[in-house]
C-alpha atoms as a printed R data frame, in Angstrom:
   type eleno elety resid chain resno       x       y       z
1  ATOM     1    CA   MET     A     1  62.345 115.390 264.714
2  ATOM     2    CA   ASP     A     2  59.975 112.428 265.620
3  ATOM     3    CA   ILE     A     3  59.045 109.464 263.597
4  ATOM     4    CA   GLN     A     4  55.640 110.985 261.944
5  ATOM     5    CA   SER     A     5  57.432 113.841 260.498
6  ATOM     6    CA   LEU     A     6  60.239 111.889 259.251
7  ATOM     7    CA   SER     A     7  57.840 109.618 257.775
8  ATOM     8    CA   ALA     A     8  55.665 112.775 256.208
9  ATOM     9    CA   SER     A     9  58.923 114.219 254.861
10 ATOM    10    CA   ALA     A    10  60.307 110.537 253.276
11 ATOM    11    CA   LEU     A    11  56.397 110.773 251.887
12 ATOM    12    CA   VAL     A    12  56.964 114.013 249.884
13 ATOM    13    CA   ARG     A    13  60.299 113.116 248.807
14 ATOM    14    CA   PHE     A    14  60.055 109.770 247.384
15 ATOM    15    CA   GLY     A    15  56.325 109.899 246.569
16 ATOM    16    CA   GLN     A    16  55.688 106.077 247.562
17 ATOM    17    CA   LEU     A    17  52.426 106.962 249.368
18 ATOM    18    CA   GLY     A    18  51.576 102.894 249.351
19 ATOM    19    CA   GLN     A    19  54.723 101.477 250.466
20 ATOM    20    CA   LEU     A    20  55.256 103.274 253.274
21 ATOM    21    CA   THR     A    21  54.330 101.769 256.555
22 ATOM    22    CA   GLU     A    22  54.204 103.089 260.456
23 ATOM    23    CA   ALA     A    23  56.901 101.160 261.860
24 ATOM    24    CA   GLY     A    24  59.802 101.112 258.936
25 ATOM    25    CA   GLY     A    25  58.493 103.789 256.359
26 ATOM    26    CA   SER     A    26  61.314 106.083 256.820
27 ATOM    27    CA   ALA     A    27  63.932 103.148 256.537
28 ATOM    28    CA   SER     A    28  62.248 101.657 253.192
29 ATOM    29    CA   ALA     A    29  62.084 104.993 251.492
30 ATOM    30    CA   ALA     A    30  65.800 105.613 252.497
31 ATOM    31    CA   GLY     A    31  66.664 102.488 251.201
32 ATOM    32    CA   SER     A    32  65.006 102.849 247.513
33 ATOM    33    CA   GLY     A    33  66.809 106.299 247.628
34 ATOM    34    CA   LEU     A    34  70.239 104.652 248.282
35 ATOM    35    CA   THR     A    35  69.698 101.886 245.657
36 ATOM    36    CA   GLU     A    36  68.928 104.338 243.338
37 ATOM    37    CA   GLN     A    37  71.873 106.185 244.118
38 ATOM    38    CA   LEU     A    38  73.871 103.263 243.797
39 ATOM    39    CA   TRP     A    39  72.468 102.261 240.326
40 ATOM    40    CA   LEU     A    40  73.368 105.786 238.882
41 ATOM    41    CA   LEU     A    41  77.029 105.539 240.513
42 ATOM    42    CA   GLY     A    42  77.466 102.151 238.694
43 ATOM    43    CA   GLY     A    43  75.999 103.814 235.281
44 ATOM    44    CA   ILE     A    44  78.582 106.746 236.017
45 ATOM    45    CA   ALA     A    45  81.179 103.946 236.413
46 ATOM    46    CA   LEU     A    46  80.419 101.904 233.476
47 ATOM    47    CA   ALA     A    47  80.271 105.148 230.869
48 ATOM    48    CA   LEU     A    48  83.839 106.241 232.738
49 ATOM    49    CA   MET     A    49  85.222 102.230 231.631
50 ATOM    50    CA   GLY     A    50  83.585 102.747 228.219
51 ATOM    51    CA   ALA     A    51  85.043 106.127 227.820
52 ATOM    52    CA   GLY     A    52  88.511 105.010 228.994
53 ATOM    53    CA   VAL     A    53  88.273 101.769 226.365
54 ATOM    54    CA   VAL     A    54  87.977 104.210 223.524
55 ATOM    55    CA   ALA     A    55  90.800 106.418 224.545
56 ATOM    56    CA   ILE     A    56  93.083 103.589 225.004
57 ATOM    57    CA   ALA     A    57  92.233 102.278 221.732
58 ATOM    58    CA   ALA     A    58  92.415 105.596 219.919
59 ATOM    59    CA   ALA     A    59  96.066 106.053 221.506
60 ATOM    60    CA   ARG     A    60  97.218 102.696 220.244
61 ATOM    61    CA   GLY     A    61  96.050 103.794 216.551
62 ATOM    62    CA   ARG     A    62  98.224 107.144 216.901
63 ATOM    63    CA   GLY     A    63 101.226 105.470 216.953
64 ATOM    64    CA   ARG     A    64 101.185 103.861 213.668
65 ATOM    65    CA   ASP     A    65 100.707 107.052 211.661
């Protein structure tokens, strides 16, 4: 694959027509995809941590019954 076809696929995949450039277009699009994945991973980690806190609190309350 050449740079032009990579840039074209990045345009279709990420929909960032105005932000891509000739030289670094596919690199900037890939960076934004990575950023989105990191935000999603952080959100999942935060949700799991919250579920763990609730589970620990529920387990502490069960021993007193």
